[in-house]
mmCIF file of the N, C-alpha and C atoms, coordinates in Angstrom:
data_MODEL
# 
_entry.id   MODEL 
# 
loop_
_atom_site.group_PDB 
_atom_site.id 
_atom_site.type_symbol 
_atom_site.label_atom_id 
_atom_site.label_alt_id 
_atom_site.label_comp_id 
_atom_site.label_asym_id 
_atom_site.label_entity_id 
_atom_site.label_seq_id 
_atom_site.pdbx_PDB_ins_code 
_atom_site.Cartn_x 
_atom_site.Cartn_y 
_atom_site.Cartn_z 
_atom_site.occupancy 
_atom_site.B_iso_or_equiv 
_atom_site.pdbx_formal_charge 
_atom_site.auth_seq_id 
_atom_site.auth_comp_id 
_atom_site.auth_asym_id 
_atom_site.auth_atom_id 
_atom_site.pdbx_PDB_model_num 
ATOM 1   N N  . MET A 1 1  ? 0.815   -1.558  0.083   1.00 0.00 ? 1  MET A N  1 
ATOM 2   C CA . MET A 1 1  ? -0.066  0.142   -0.067  1.00 0.00 ? 1  MET A CA 1 
ATOM 3   C C  . MET A 1 1  ? 1.095   1.499   0.353   1.00 0.00 ? 1  MET A C  1 
ATOM 4   N N  . ARG A 1 2  ? 2.085   1.157   0.890   1.00 0.00 ? 2  ARG A N  1 
ATOM 5   C CA . ARG A 1 2  ? 3.138   2.739   0.742   1.00 0.00 ? 2  ARG A CA 1 
ATOM 6   C C  . ARG A 1 2  ? 3.490   2.410   -0.207  1.00 0.00 ? 2  ARG A C  1 
ATOM 7   N N  . TYR A 1 3  ? 3.916   1.626   -1.808  1.00 0.00 ? 3  TYR A N  1 
ATOM 8   C CA . TYR A 1 3  ? 4.191   1.486   -2.713  1.00 0.00 ? 3  TYR A CA 1 
ATOM 9   C C  . TYR A 1 3  ? 3.097   2.405   -3.552  1.00 0.00 ? 3  TYR A C  1 
ATOM 10  N N  . THR A 1 4  ? 2.130   1.482   -3.505  1.00 0.00 ? 4  THR A N  1 
ATOM 11  C CA . THR A 1 4  ? 1.060   2.199   -4.183  1.00 0.00 ? 4  THR A CA 1 
ATOM 12  C C  . THR A 1 4  ? 1.240   3.985   -4.252  1.00 0.00 ? 4  THR A C  1 
ATOM 13  N N  . GLN A 1 5  ? 1.215   4.412   -2.607  1.00 0.00 ? 5  GLN A N  1 
ATOM 14  C CA . GLN A 1 5  ? 0.900   5.471   -2.414  1.00 0.00 ? 5  GLN A CA 1 
ATOM 15  C C  . GLN A 1 5  ? 2.232   6.370   -3.458  1.00 0.00 ? 5  GLN A C  1 
ATOM 16  N N  . TYR A 1 6  ? 3.207   5.949   -2.659  1.00 0.00 ? 6  TYR A N  1 
ATOM 17  C CA . TYR A 1 6  ? 4.497   6.653   -3.575  1.00 0.00 ? 6  TYR A CA 1 
ATOM 18  C C  . TYR A 1 6  ? 4.416   6.600   -5.181  1.00 0.00 ? 6  TYR A C  1 
ATOM 19  N N  . LEU A 1 7  ? 3.777   5.645   -5.069  1.00 0.00 ? 7  LEU A N  1 
ATOM 20  C CA . LEU A 1 7  ? 4.013   6.121   -7.133  1.00 0.00 ? 7  LEU A CA 1 
ATOM 21  C C  . LEU A 1 7  ? 2.427   6.888   -7.266  1.00 0.00 ? 7  LEU A C  1 
ATOM 22  N N  . LEU A 1 8  ? 1.654   7.089   -7.039  1.00 0.00 ? 8  LEU A N  1 
ATOM 23  C CA . LEU A 1 8  ? 0.914   8.163   -7.418  1.00 0.00 ? 8  LEU A CA 1 
ATOM 24  C C  . LEU A 1 8  ? 1.225   9.743   -6.773  1.00 0.00 ? 8  LEU A C  1 
ATOM 25  N N  . LYS A 1 9  ? 1.947   9.408   -5.877  1.00 0.00 ? 9  LYS A N  1 
ATOM 26  C CA . LYS A 1 9  ? 2.522   10.617  -5.649  1.00 0.00 ? 9  LYS A CA 1 
ATOM 27  C C  . LYS A 1 9  ? 4.006   10.824  -6.916  1.00 0.00 ? 9  LYS A C  1 
ATOM 28  N N  . GLU A 1 10 ? 4.622   10.198  -7.074  1.00 0.00 ? 10 GLU A N  1 
ATOM 29  C CA . GLU A 1 10 ? 5.995   10.554  -7.713  1.00 0.00 ? 10 GLU A CA 1 
ATOM 30  C C  . GLU A 1 10 ? 5.308   10.160  -9.020  1.00 0.00 ? 10 GLU A C  1 
ATOM 31  N N  . TYR A 1 11 ? 4.921   10.041  -9.757  1.00 0.00 ? 11 TYR A N  1 
ATOM 32  C CA . TYR A 1 11 ? 4.834   9.595   -11.186 1.00 0.00 ? 11 TYR A CA 1 
ATOM 33  C C  . TYR A 1 11 ? 2.665   10.597  -11.601 1.00 0.00 ? 11 TYR A C  1 
ATOM 34  N N  . PHE A 1 12 ? 2.335   11.064  -10.158 1.00 0.00 ? 12 PHE A N  1 
ATOM 35  C CA . PHE A 1 12 ? 0.793   11.521  -10.690 1.00 0.00 ? 12 PHE A CA 1 
ATOM 36  C C  . PHE A 1 12 ? 0.925   12.810  -9.659  1.00 0.00 ? 12 PHE A C  1 
ATOM 37  N N  . ASN A 1 13 ? 1.865   13.162  -9.082  1.00 0.00 ? 13 ASN A N  1 
ATOM 38  C CA . ASN A 1 13 ? 1.295   14.296  -7.788  1.00 0.00 ? 13 ASN A CA 1 
ATOM 39  C C  . ASN A 1 13 ? -0.386  14.053  -7.261  1.00 0.00 ? 13 ASN A C  1 
ATOM 40  N N  . ILE A 1 14 ? -0.699  12.787  -7.169  1.00 0.00 ? 14 ILE A N  1 
ATOM 41  C CA . ILE A 1 14 ? -2.159  12.519  -6.219  1.00 0.00 ? 14 ILE A CA 1 
ATOM 42  C C  . ILE A 1 14 ? -1.435  12.133  -5.247  1.00 0.00 ? 14 ILE A C  1 
ATOM 43  N N  . LYS A 1 15 ? -2.034  12.934  -3.933  1.00 0.00 ? 15 LYS A N  1 
ATOM 44  C CA . LYS A 1 15 ? -2.223  12.214  -2.467  1.00 0.00 ? 15 LYS A CA 1 
ATOM 45  C C  . LYS A 1 15 ? -3.089  11.900  -2.025  1.00 0.00 ? 15 LYS A C  1 
ATOM 46  N N  . ALA A 1 16 ? -2.384  10.313  -1.393  1.00 0.00 ? 16 ALA A N  1 
ATOM 47  C CA . ALA A 1 16 ? -3.599  9.361   -0.978  1.00 0.00 ? 16 ALA A CA 1 
ATOM 48  C C  . ALA A 1 16 ? -3.689  9.782   0.484   1.00 0.00 ? 16 ALA A C  1 
ATOM 49  N N  . THR A 1 17 ? -4.047  9.226   1.709   1.00 0.00 ? 17 THR A N  1 
ATOM 50  C CA . THR A 1 17 ? -4.098  9.149   3.223   1.00 0.00 ? 17 THR A CA 1 
ATOM 51  C C  . THR A 1 17 ? -2.792  7.815   3.569   1.00 0.00 ? 17 THR A C  1 
ATOM 52  N N  . GLU A 1 18 ? -2.393  7.837   4.406   1.00 0.00 ? 18 GLU A N  1 
ATOM 53  C CA . GLU A 1 18 ? -1.921  7.042   4.471   1.00 0.00 ? 18 GLU A CA 1 
ATOM 54  C C  . GLU A 1 18 ? -2.601  5.544   5.152   1.00 0.00 ? 18 GLU A C  1 
ATOM 55  N N  . PRO A 1 19 ? -2.547  4.598   4.570   1.00 0.00 ? 19 PRO A N  1 
ATOM 56  C CA . PRO A 1 19 ? -2.949  3.436   4.850   1.00 0.00 ? 19 PRO A CA 1 
ATOM 57  C C  . PRO A 1 19 ? -3.701  2.789   6.073   1.00 0.00 ? 19 PRO A C  1 
ATOM 58  N N  . TYR A 1 20 ? -4.247  2.092   6.264   1.00 0.00 ? 20 TYR A N  1 
ATOM 59  C CA . TYR A 1 20 ? -5.369  2.312   7.765   1.00 0.00 ? 20 TYR A CA 1 
ATOM 60  C C  . TYR A 1 20 ? -6.242  0.872   7.392   1.00 0.00 ? 20 TYR A C  1 
ATOM 61  N N  . LEU A 1 21 ? -5.751  0.119   8.702   1.00 0.00 ? 21 LEU A N  1 
ATOM 62  C CA . LEU A 1 21 ? -6.753  -1.034  8.936   1.00 0.00 ? 21 LEU A CA 1 
ATOM 63  C C  . LEU A 1 21 ? -8.196  -0.974  8.603   1.00 0.00 ? 21 LEU A C  1 
ATOM 64  N N  . VAL A 1 22 ? -8.551  -1.838  7.694   1.00 0.00 ? 22 VAL A N  1 
ATOM 65  C CA . VAL A 1 22 ? -10.232 -1.798  7.890   1.00 0.00 ? 22 VAL A CA 1 
ATOM 66  C C  . VAL A 1 22 ? -10.765 -2.394  8.288   1.00 0.00 ? 22 VAL A C  1 
ATOM 67  N N  . ALA A 1 23 ? -10.432 -3.381  8.330   1.00 0.00 ? 23 ALA A N  1 
ATOM 68  C CA . ALA A 1 23 ? -10.662 -5.089  8.745   1.00 0.00 ? 23 ALA A CA 1 
ATOM 69  C C  . ALA A 1 23 ? -9.558  -6.207  9.129   1.00 0.00 ? 23 ALA A C  1 
ATOM 70  N N  . ARG A 1 24 ? -9.486  -6.566  10.795  1.00 0.00 ? 24 ARG A N  1 
ATOM 71  C CA . ARG A 1 24 ? -8.212  -7.807  11.149  1.00 0.00 ? 24 ARG A CA 1 
ATOM 72  C C  . ARG A 1 24 ? -8.492  -9.178  10.665  1.00 0.00 ? 24 ARG A C  1 
ATOM 73  N N  . ALA A 1 25 ? -7.392  -9.808  10.537  1.00 0.00 ? 25 ALA A N  1 
ATOM 74  C CA . ALA A 1 25 ? -7.474  -10.795 10.037  1.00 0.00 ? 25 ALA A CA 1 
ATOM 75  C C  . ALA A 1 25 ? -7.852  -11.482 11.095  1.00 0.00 ? 25 ALA A C  1 
ATOM 76  N N  . GLY A 1 26 ? -9.106  -13.070 10.728  1.00 0.00 ? 26 GLY A N  1 
ATOM 77  C CA . GLY A 1 26 ? -10.018 -13.361 11.557  1.00 0.00 ? 26 GLY A CA 1 
ATOM 78  C C  . GLY A 1 26 ? -10.963 -12.928 11.935  1.00 0.00 ? 26 GLY A C  1 
ATOM 79  N N  . SER A 1 27 ? -11.265 -11.384 11.632  1.00 0.00 ? 27 SER A N  1 
ATOM 80  C CA . SER A 1 27 ? -13.036 -11.179 11.519  1.00 0.00 ? 27 SER A CA 1 
ATOM 81  C C  . SER A 1 27 ? -13.321 -12.355 10.778  1.00 0.00 ? 27 SER A C  1 
ATOM 82  N N  . ILE A 1 28 ? -14.962 -11.956 11.199  1.00 0.00 ? 28 ILE A N  1 
ATOM 83  C CA . ILE A 1 28 ? -15.511 -12.615 9.978   1.00 0.00 ? 28 ILE A CA 1 
ATOM 84  C C  . ILE A 1 28 ? -16.716 -11.785 9.415   1.00 0.00 ? 28 ILE A C  1 
ATOM 85  N N  . MET A 1 29 ? -16.308 -12.117 7.983   1.00 0.00 ? 29 MET A N  1 
ATOM 86  C CA . MET A 1 29 ? -17.519 -11.190 6.965   1.00 0.00 ? 29 MET A CA 1 
ATOM 87  C C  . MET A 1 29 ? -18.942 -11.273 7.132   1.00 0.00 ? 29 MET A C  1 
ATOM 88  N N  . ASP A 1 30 ? -20.054 -10.687 7.198   1.00 0.00 ? 30 ASP A N  1 
ATOM 89  C CA . ASP A 1 30 ? -21.289 -11.029 7.772   1.00 0.00 ? 30 ASP A CA 1 
ATOM 90  C C  . ASP A 1 30 ? -21.898 -11.526 6.511   1.00 0.00 ? 30 ASP A C  1 
ATOM 91  N N  . ARG A 1 31 ? -22.059 -11.088 5.137   1.00 0.00 ? 31 ARG A N  1 
ATOM 92  C CA . ARG A 1 31 ? -22.495 -11.629 3.890   1.00 0.00 ? 31 ARG A CA 1 
ATOM 93  C C  . ARG A 1 31 ? -22.257 -13.130 4.051   1.00 0.00 ? 31 ARG A C  1 
ATOM 94  N N  . LYS A 1 32 ? -21.227 -13.341 3.785   1.00 0.00 ? 32 LYS A N  1 
ATOM 95  C CA . LYS A 1 32 ? -20.973 -15.062 3.273   1.00 0.00 ? 32 LYS A CA 1 
ATOM 96  C C  . LYS A 1 32 ? -20.350 -15.632 4.454   1.00 0.00 ? 32 LYS A C  1 
ATOM 97  N N  . ARG A 1 33 ? -20.395 -15.115 5.427   1.00 0.00 ? 33 ARG A N  1 
ATOM 98  C CA . ARG A 1 33 ? -19.771 -15.709 6.915   1.00 0.00 ? 33 ARG A CA 1 
ATOM 99  C C  . ARG A 1 33 ? -18.502 -16.582 6.606   1.00 0.00 ? 33 ARG A C  1 
ATOM 100 N N  . TYR A 1 34 ? -17.395 -16.018 5.813   1.00 0.00 ? 34 TYR A N  1 
ATOM 101 C CA . TYR A 1 34 ? -16.452 -16.383 5.899   1.00 0.00 ? 34 TYR A CA 1 
ATOM 102 C C  . TYR A 1 34 ? -14.855 -15.283 6.980   1.00 0.00 ? 34 TYR A C  1 
ATOM 103 N N  . LYS A 1 35 ? -14.119 -16.116 7.214   1.00 0.00 ? 35 LYS A N  1 
ATOM 104 C CA . LYS A 1 35 ? -12.951 -15.896 7.823   1.00 0.00 ? 35 LYS A CA 1 
ATOM 105 C C  . LYS A 1 35 ? -11.996 -15.477 6.848   1.00 0.00 ? 35 LYS A C  1 
ATOM 106 N N  . ARG A 1 36 ? -11.698 -14.142 7.212   1.00 0.00 ? 36 ARG A N  1 
ATOM 107 C CA . ARG A 1 36 ? -10.680 -13.348 6.919   1.00 0.00 ? 36 ARG A CA 1 
ATOM 108 C C  . ARG A 1 36 ? -8.950  -13.546 7.077   1.00 0.00 ? 36 ARG A C  1 
ATOM 109 N N  . MET A 1 37 ? -7.913  -14.199 6.318   1.00 0.00 ? 37 MET A N  1 
ATOM 110 C CA . MET A 1 37 ? -7.237  -14.424 6.705   1.00 0.00 ? 37 MET A CA 1 
ATOM 111 C C  . MET A 1 37 ? -5.652  -13.665 6.539   1.00 0.00 ? 37 MET A C  1 
ATOM 112 N N  . VAL A 1 38 ? -6.066  -12.742 6.029   1.00 0.00 ? 38 VAL A N  1 
ATOM 113 C CA . VAL A 1 38 ? -5.215  -11.198 6.141   1.00 0.00 ? 38 VAL A CA 1 
ATOM 114 C C  . VAL A 1 38 ? -5.812  -9.898  6.492   1.00 0.00 ? 38 VAL A C  1 
ATOM 115 N N  . ASN A 1 39 ? -5.287  -9.171  6.863   1.00 0.00 ? 39 ASN A N  1 
ATOM 116 C CA . ASN A 1 39 ? -5.603  -7.823  7.622   1.00 0.00 ? 39 ASN A CA 1 
ATOM 117 C C  . ASN A 1 39 ? -5.821  -7.229  6.194   1.00 0.00 ? 39 ASN A C  1 
ATOM 118 N N  . VAL A 1 40 ? -6.859  -6.121  5.894   1.00 0.00 ? 40 VAL A N  1 
ATOM 119 C CA . VAL A 1 40 ? -7.539  -5.349  4.908   1.00 0.00 ? 40 VAL A CA 1 
ATOM 120 C C  . VAL A 1 40 ? -7.299  -4.105  4.795   1.00 0.00 ? 40 VAL A C  1 
ATOM 121 N N  . TYR A 1 41 ? -6.419  -3.235  4.553   1.00 0.00 ? 41 TYR A N  1 
ATOM 122 C CA . TYR A 1 41 ? -6.044  -2.073  4.210   1.00 0.00 ? 41 TYR A CA 1 
ATOM 123 C C  . TYR A 1 41 ? -6.209  -1.323  3.188   1.00 0.00 ? 41 TYR A C  1 
ATOM 124 N N  . ARG A 1 42 ? -6.480  0.040   3.291   1.00 0.00 ? 42 ARG A N  1 
ATOM 125 C CA . ARG A 1 42 ? -7.139  0.976   2.307   1.00 0.00 ? 42 ARG A CA 1 
ATOM 126 C C  . ARG A 1 42 ? -6.503  2.223   2.277   1.00 0.00 ? 42 ARG A C  1 
ATOM 127 N N  . ILE A 1 43 ? -6.306  2.715   1.181   1.00 0.00 ? 43 ILE A N  1 
ATOM 128 C CA . ILE A 1 43 ? -5.921  4.218   1.116   1.00 0.00 ? 43 ILE A CA 1 
ATOM 129 C C  . ILE A 1 43 ? -6.923  4.758   0.256   1.00 0.00 ? 43 ILE A C  1 
ATOM 130 N N  . GLU A 1 44 ? -7.195  6.039   0.234   1.00 0.00 ? 44 GLU A N  1 
ATOM 131 C CA . GLU A 1 44 ? -7.900  6.879   -0.273  1.00 0.00 ? 44 GLU A CA 1 
ATOM 132 C C  . GLU A 1 44 ? -7.358  8.100   -0.902  1.00 0.00 ? 44 GLU A C  1 
ATOM 133 N N  . ILE A 1 45 ? -7.849  8.562   -2.153  1.00 0.00 ? 45 ILE A N  1 
ATOM 134 C CA . ILE A 1 45 ? -7.947  9.322   -2.548  1.00 0.00 ? 45 ILE A CA 1 
ATOM 135 C C  . ILE A 1 45 ? -8.889  10.443  -3.018  1.00 0.00 ? 45 ILE A C  1 
ATOM 136 N N  . TYR A 1 46 ? -8.867  12.070  -1.891  1.00 0.00 ? 46 TYR A N  1 
ATOM 137 C CA . TYR A 1 46 ? -9.963  12.770  -1.303  1.00 0.00 ? 46 TYR A CA 1 
ATOM 138 C C  . TYR A 1 46 ? -9.631  13.870  -1.927  1.00 0.00 ? 46 TYR A C  1 
ATOM 139 N N  . ARG A 1 47 ? -8.783  14.543  -3.104  1.00 0.00 ? 47 ARG A N  1 
ATOM 140 C CA . ARG A 1 47 ? -9.245  16.013  -2.924  1.00 0.00 ? 47 ARG A CA 1 
ATOM 141 C C  . ARG A 1 47 ? -9.704  15.626  -4.611  1.00 0.00 ? 47 ARG A C  1 
ATOM 142 N N  . LYS A 1 48 ? -10.572 16.672  -4.707  1.00 0.00 ? 48 LYS A N  1 
ATOM 143 C CA . LYS A 1 48 ? -11.106 16.667  -6.245  1.00 0.00 ? 48 LYS A CA 1 
ATOM 144 C C  . LYS A 1 48 ? -10.129 16.691  -7.418  1.00 0.00 ? 48 LYS A C  1 
ATOM 145 N N  . ARG A 1 49 ? -8.942  17.779  -7.259  1.00 0.00 ? 49 ARG A N  1 
ATOM 146 C CA . ARG A 1 49 ? -8.034  17.795  -8.341  1.00 0.00 ? 49 ARG A CA 1 
ATOM 147 C C  . ARG A 1 49 ? -7.699  16.170  -8.745  1.00 0.00 ? 49 ARG A C  1 
ATOM 148 N N  . ASP A 1 50 ? -7.112  15.530  -7.504  1.00 0.00 ? 50 ASP A N  1 
ATOM 149 C CA . ASP A 1 50 ? -6.174  13.867  -7.366  1.00 0.00 ? 50 ASP A CA 1 
ATOM 150 C C  . ASP A 1 50 ? -7.294  13.352  -8.198  1.00 0.00 ? 50 ASP A C  1 
ATOM 151 N N  . VAL A 1 51 ? -8.492  13.175  -7.667  1.00 0.00 ? 51 VAL A N  1 
ATOM 152 C CA . VAL A 1 51 ? -9.730  12.237  -8.243  1.00 0.00 ? 51 VAL A CA 1 
ATOM 153 C C  . VAL A 1 51 ? -9.831  12.224  -9.619  1.00 0.00 ? 51 VAL A C  1 
ATOM 154 N N  . GLN A 1 52 ? -9.815  13.870  -10.298 1.00 0.00 ? 52 GLN A N  1 
ATOM 155 C CA . GLN A 1 52 ? -10.269 14.031  -11.575 1.00 0.00 ? 52 GLN A CA 1 
ATOM 156 C C  . GLN A 1 52 ? -8.596  13.393  -12.535 1.00 0.00 ? 52 GLN A C  1 
ATOM 157 N N  . ILE A 1 53 ? -7.426  13.335  -11.850 1.00 0.00 ? 53 ILE A N  1 
ATOM 158 C CA . ILE A 1 53 ? -6.389  12.746  -12.197 1.00 0.00 ? 53 ILE A CA 1 
ATOM 159 C C  . ILE A 1 53 ? -6.409  11.479  -12.423 1.00 0.00 ? 53 ILE A C  1 
ATOM 160 N N  . PHE A 1 54 ? -7.027  10.708  -11.608 1.00 0.00 ? 54 PHE A N  1 
ATOM 161 C CA . PHE A 1 54 ? -6.885  9.610   -11.241 1.00 0.00 ? 54 PHE A CA 1 
ATOM 162 C C  . PHE A 1 54 ? -7.809  8.772   -12.393 1.00 0.00 ? 54 PHE A C  1 
ATOM 163 N N  . LEU A 1 55 ? -8.334  9.254   -12.615 1.00 0.00 ? 55 LEU A N  1 
ATOM 164 C CA . LEU A 1 55 ? -9.795  8.935   -13.264 1.00 0.00 ? 55 LEU A CA 1 
ATOM 165 C C  . LEU A 1 55 ? -9.056  9.092   -14.460 1.00 0.00 ? 55 LEU A C  1 
ATOM 166 N N  . SER A 1 56 ? -8.865  10.295  -14.817 1.00 0.00 ? 56 SER A N  1 
ATOM 167 C CA . SER A 1 56 ? -8.593  10.580  -16.708 1.00 0.00 ? 56 SER A CA 1 
ATOM 168 C C  . SER A 1 56 ? -7.194  10.043  -16.980 1.00 0.00 ? 56 SER A C  1 
ATOM 169 N N  . LYS A 1 57 ? -6.139  9.768   -16.041 1.00 0.00 ? 57 LYS A N  1 
ATOM 170 C CA . LYS A 1 57 ? -4.362  9.181   -16.150 1.00 0.00 ? 57 LYS A CA 1 
ATOM 171 C C  . LYS A 1 57 ? -4.651  7.695   -15.822 1.00 0.00 ? 57 LYS A C  1 
ATOM 172 N N  . ILE A 1 58 ? -5.322  7.075   -14.965 1.00 0.00 ? 58 ILE A N  1 
ATOM 173 C CA . ILE A 1 58 ? -5.354  5.637   -14.151 1.00 0.00 ? 58 ILE A CA 1 
ATOM 174 C C  . ILE A 1 58 ? -6.428  4.906   -14.617 1.00 0.00 ? 58 ILE A C  1 
ATOM 175 N N  . GLY A 1 59 ? -7.935  5.496   -14.584 1.00 0.00 ? 59 GLY A N  1 
ATOM 176 C CA . GLY A 1 59 ? -8.473  4.501   -14.627 1.00 0.00 ? 59 GLY A CA 1 
ATOM 177 C C  . GLY A 1 59 ? -8.760  3.111   -13.682 1.00 0.00 ? 59 GLY A C  1 
ATOM 178 N N  . PHE A 1 60 ? -9.676  3.187   -14.048 1.00 0.00 ? 60 PHE A N  1 
ATOM 179 C CA . PHE A 1 60 ? -10.222 1.421   -13.282 1.00 0.00 ? 60 PHE A CA 1 
ATOM 180 C C  . PHE A 1 60 ? -9.682  0.469   -14.128 1.00 0.00 ? 60 PHE A C  1 
ATOM 181 N N  . SER A 1 61 ? -9.607  -0.775  -13.618 1.00 0.00 ? 61 SER A N  1 
ATOM 182 C CA . SER A 1 61 ? -9.800  -1.837  -14.022 1.00 0.00 ? 61 SER A CA 1 
ATOM 183 C C  . SER A 1 61 ? -10.931 -2.735  -14.419 1.00 0.00 ? 61 SER A C  1 
ATOM 184 N N  . ILE A 1 62 ? -11.615 -2.465  -12.848 1.00 0.00 ? 62 ILE A N  1 
ATOM 185 C CA . ILE A 1 62 ? -13.202 -3.300  -12.787 1.00 0.00 ? 62 ILE A CA 1 
ATOM 186 C C  . ILE A 1 62 ? -14.064 -2.392  -13.811 1.00 0.00 ? 62 ILE A C  1 
ATOM 187 N N  . ARG A 1 63 ? -14.048 -3.795  -14.753 1.00 0.00 ? 63 ARG A N  1 
ATOM 188 C CA . ARG A 1 63 ? -15.481 -3.132  -15.478 1.00 0.00 ? 63 ARG A CA 1 
ATOM 189 C C  . ARG A 1 63 ? -16.187 -2.170  -15.096 1.00 0.00 ? 63 ARG A C  1 
ATOM 190 N N  . GLU A 1 64 ? -17.582 -2.509  -13.959 1.00 0.00 ? 64 GLU A N  1 
ATOM 191 C CA . GLU A 1 64 ? -18.250 -2.397  -13.681 1.00 0.00 ? 64 GLU A CA 1 
ATOM 192 C C  . GLU A 1 64 ? -17.739 -0.832  -13.384 1.00 0.00 ? 64 GLU A C  1 
ATOM 193 N N  . LYS A 1 65 ? -16.594 -0.519  -12.806 1.00 0.00 ? 65 LYS A N  1 
ATOM 194 C CA . LYS A 1 65 ? -16.262 0.894   -12.114 1.00 0.00 ? 65 LYS A CA 1 
ATOM 195 C C  . LYS A 1 65 ? -16.100 1.978   -13.796 1.00 0.00 ? 65 LYS A C  1 
ATOM 196 N N  . GLN A 1 66 ? -16.070 1.113   -14.701 1.00 0.00 ? 66 GLN A N  1 
ATOM 197 C CA . GLN A 1 66 ? -15.783 1.759   -15.883 1.00 0.00 ? 66 GLN A CA 1 
ATOM 198 C C  . GLN A 1 66 ? -16.757 2.011   -16.291 1.00 0.00 ? 66 GLN A C  1 
ATOM 199 N N  . LEU A 1 67 ? -18.088 1.308   -16.251 1.00 0.00 ? 67 LEU A N  1 
ATOM 200 C CA . LEU A 1 67 ? -19.066 1.631   -17.196 1.00 0.00 ? 67 LEU A CA 1 
ATOM 201 C C  . LEU A 1 67 ? -19.656 2.884   -16.088 1.00 0.00 ? 67 LEU A C  1 
ATOM 202 N N  . GLY A 1 68 ? -19.016 2.998   -14.609 1.00 0.00 ? 68 GLY A N  1 
ATOM 203 C CA . GLY A 1 68 ? -20.251 3.732   -14.031 1.00 0.00 ? 68 GLY A CA 1 
ATOM 204 C C  . GLY A 1 68 ? -18.991 5.297   -14.156 1.00 0.00 ? 68 GLY A C  1 
ATOM 205 N N  . LEU A 1 69 ? -18.188 5.283   -14.980 1.00 0.00 ? 69 LEU A N  1 
ATOM 206 C CA . LEU A 1 69 ? -17.532 6.465   -15.198 1.00 0.00 ? 69 LEU A CA 1 
ATOM 207 C C  . LEU A 1 69 ? -18.008 7.706   -15.641 1.00 0.00 ? 69 LEU A C  1 
ATOM 208 N N  . PRO A 1 70 ? -18.413 7.052   -16.549 1.00 0.00 ? 70 PRO A N  1 
ATOM 209 C CA . PRO A 1 70 ? -19.058 9.031   -17.620 1.00 0.00 ? 70 PRO A CA 1 
ATOM 210 C C  . PRO A 1 70 ? -20.710 9.087   -16.217 1.00 0.00 ? 70 PRO A C  1 
ATOM 211 N N  . ARG A 1 71 ? -21.430 8.267   -15.502 1.00 0.00 ? 71 ARG A N  1 
ATOM 212 C CA . ARG A 1 71 ? -22.235 8.794   -14.600 1.00 0.00 ? 71 ARG A CA 1 
ATOM 213 C C  . ARG A 1 71 ? -21.532 9.551   -13.270 1.00 0.00 ? 71 ARG A C  1 
ATOM 214 N N  . ARG A 1 72 ? -20.082 9.320   -13.176 1.00 0.00 ? 72 ARG A N  1 
ATOM 215 C CA . ARG A 1 72 ? -19.818 9.906   -12.052 1.00 0.00 ? 72 ARG A CA 1 
ATOM 216 C C  . ARG A 1 72 ? -19.495 11.373  -12.049 1.00 0.00 ? 72 ARG A C  1 
ATOM 217 N N  . ARG A 1 73 ? -20.475 11.614  -10.929 1.00 0.00 ? 73 ARG A N  1 
ATOM 218 C CA . ARG A 1 73 ? -19.932 13.398  -10.953 1.00 0.00 ? 73 ARG A CA 1 
ATOM 219 C C  . ARG A 1 73 ? -19.225 13.540  -9.500  1.00 0.00 ? 73 ARG A C  1 
ATOM 220 N N  . ILE A 1 74 ? -18.388 14.500  -10.037 1.00 0.00 ? 74 ILE A N  1 
ATOM 221 C CA . ILE A 1 74 ? -17.213 14.832  -9.458  1.00 0.00 ? 74 ILE A CA 1 
ATOM 222 C C  . ILE A 1 74 ? -17.784 16.252  -8.971  1.00 0.00 ? 74 ILE A C  1 
ATOM 223 N N  . SER A 1 75 ? -18.060 17.215  -7.469  1.00 0.00 ? 75 SER A N  1 
ATOM 224 C CA . SER A 1 75 ? -18.511 17.911  -7.773  1.00 0.00 ? 75 SER A CA 1 
ATOM 225 C C  . SER A 1 75 ? -17.663 18.925  -6.074  1.00 0.00 ? 75 SER A C  1 
# 
């Protein structure tokens, strides 16, 4: 996660939050009732300019998110 954060800053000048823990290993996922094997971390891009740069230069690899990009409004 820190390497991803570094790459965003170094090559695209995008500021992201520090990685933070979302779910601990061993916790149970409610919907599907399975046990997490590893910790889950997250970083976020929150500044409007940085989000726009991310969408235009990097984008998403997940098809559902690609389809949602034109409808997404950044205010």
